[in-house]
N, C-alpha and C positions, 0 to 999 in steps of 0.2 A: 616051299613053305619055310624050310630051314634058312634059305638065303634071305627071305624077308625078315626072319627073326634076327639073323646076324646083322642085317643092315640096321634094324631098329636099335640093337645094342650098340653098334658102332656109332650111330647118330647121337647117342647119349653118352658116349665115352669121353674121357678126358682128352684123348688124342684127337678125337673129332672136333671137340670144342676148341682146342688149341689151333688146329688147322684152319677152322672157320675164322677164328679171330685174326690169325696171321693174314689170311687172304683179304679180309675186310680192311685191315689196317694198312696193308700194302697198297690196296686200291685207293684208299683215302690219301695216302702219302703221294702216290703218283698224280692223283687229281690235284692235290695242293701244289705240287711242283709245276704242273701245267697251268694252274691258275696264276701262279706267280709270273709265269712267262707272259700270259695274256694281260695281266695287270700292268706289266712294264710298257705296254704299247697303248694304254688307255689315253683317251683325250679328255681334257678338262673343259668344262663349259662355264660361261658366266651366267649370272641370274637372268640377264636379258636374253641370252641364247636359249636357256631352258624354258623361259616364258614363251618365246617364239615357237619353240619345238612342241610344247605341251598345250599352249593356249591358256595357261593359267597365269594370272597376273603376277608381276614381280613382287608386289607387296605380300601376296598370299604365299609365294615361294619363300620369301624371307621369313614369314611367320611359321612355315612348315619347318624351317631349320631350327626354330626356337621351341615351339610347342609340340613338335613331333620328332625333334632331334634328327631331322633328315641329314644323312651323311654329307659332309662337305669339308672343305679345308679353307682356312683363312691364311692368305699370304699378305701379311701386314693387314691392311683394312679391306683387302679384296677377297671376295668369296668365290671359290671355284667348286664346281660339282662334276661328278662323273655319272654319265647316263645309267650305267649298270647299277651303281650304288644307290641311286635315288628311285629306281624303277618301282620297288615295292611301295615306298611312301606315296609316290605319285598315283599308283594304281589304287591304293587304299583311299586316298583323298577323293579321287574321281568316283569311287564306288560308295563311300560312306560320308564324304564331307568331313565335318569335324566330329561326327558321332564316334563313340568309342565302345562298341558292344562287348569287347573282351576286357575292358578296363585297363588296357595297357598304359594309359596316360592319366589314370586317376591319381590325383595329387597325394592322397593319403596312402594309397597302395604303394606308390613309388617311394614315398618317404619311409614306409615300413620296410620295403625291400632294402633300401640303403642302410637302415638301422640294423636289420637282421643279417646282412650279408657277411659281416665279420664274425658273427656268432655261428654261422653254418659251418659244418665239418665237410671239407672238400675231399678228404681221404676216402678212397673206394673201400667198400665192404665186401662185395661179392667177388668170388674167385675170378670170374670173367673180367671184372673191372680191374682187378689187380694185374692180371695177365696183360690186359690192354695197356695199362700204364707202363709196364716193363717194355712191351713191344714198341710202344710209341717212342720211348727214350732211345731204344736201339735204332729205330728207323730214322729218328731225327739225326743221330750220329751218321747213319748210312747216307742220308740225303745230303748232309754237309760234306761228306767225303766225295760224293758225286760232283758237287759244285766245286770242290777244291781241285778236282781233276779236270775241270772244264778248261778249255784253251783260253789263255789270257789274251785279250785284244782290247781295242778301244771301247767296244760296246759290251764286252763280256768280262767281268772281273769276279772270279769265283762264282760264276753263275748269275751275277747281278749286272744291272745296267748302269754304266758310268756316263755322266753327262758333263760337258763343259759348263761354265757359268751361263754362256749364251744359250746353250741348249736347254739348261734347267729353267732359264727365264721363259723361253718359248713354251716349254711343257707346262709350267705353272701359270702361264698367262700374265706375266709380270715383266719387270725390267731387270736387266743385269744388276743395276744398282740396288734394287730391292733384295736380290739374292745375296749380294755382298753384305747388305745390312743384316739379313737373317743370320748369316755366318758370324759376323763380327759382334753384333749386339745381342742376338738371341741364341746363339750356339747351335745353329743347324749343323748336323753331321756333314763332314767333308774331309778331304785329304789334299795334300799339296805335293806336287812334283816340281821341284825347283820353285819358281815363283807363281806357278799356275794352280788355281783351285779347281777341284773336281767334286762333283756331287754323285753319291751312289743313290740312284733313284728310289730304290725300295726303302732305304733308311730315311730319306727325305720325306717320302710319303707317310711313313709311320710317325716321324717327328711332327709333321704338320697336323696329322690327325690327332695326336695326343695334345699338342699345344692348343688346337682349336677346342677340344673338349675341356681343357683346363680353363681357357679364357671364359667360357660360358659357365662352368662350374663355379669359378671364383665370383661370378656375378650373381650367383644364387639360383641358377637354373637347375632344378632338381633332375630334369630328364638327362641333362649332360653330366650331372654329378653321378648318376647311375652308370653312365658309360665310362666316366673317368675312373670310378671305383673298380670296375671290371678290368680296365686297362692296367691300373696299378697292380691289381692282384696277378694278372698274367705276367707282368714284368717281374714281380717277386718270384713267381714260379719258375720263370726262365733263369733268373739269377741263381735260384736254389739248385736247379738242374745243372747249371754250369759249374757251380762250386762242387756239386756231387761228382761230376765228370772229372774235374781236376783232381779231386781227392782220390778217385778210383785210379786215375793215371799215375799219381804219385805212389800209391800203394803197389801198383803193378811193376814199378821200376826197382823196387827193393826186395 
């Protein structure tokens, strides 16, 4: 009986809460690292290929990218999609068609979300949320250190995938000239070694994702405006965390 009481007390203790949160956040971090590795090998599909694979017409797939914000990336005028990213949207369309029982795509609701987003307070209130925030910051640093210790080679640069221009063109289902154009005219992230250009795949994926969202948002598509708003907020949070880490480093050296 005493053991049961002790266990109940321990389960409600601060130490137990802290241990539980750390275990959960470590698991999330490990899963994220594994997911990044899986994402680096994903294969992009064209609208025609997705249509052939799903049996859904190209015009419907194109409409899903607009009125359901189905994830995809635009490489110049070419649309490419990843099977894993579009799975949920395709399944929902097959099950519900254009019905929207949860009002995820109601115009007024989406517009209200966009208006209210900046007013919402994102800072955590509960002790477990505060602890999670601290632990996530430390785990992010730890995961970066792991990547920094990774062996540098052609395909592994600080834990990331490096592609030549030709390899990037093959991955994004386009031509080398289009990749060069994205670099020179649109500012796609890259680096140079002597006269050769290289693309860090993860950075290019993120860049194309945001540019795709921005292109639709600028055209007035509220569903993509909602996505872009979240992307911008996440970018600000990352920059703030980076500045905080730099300040902490500077203070620790004096």
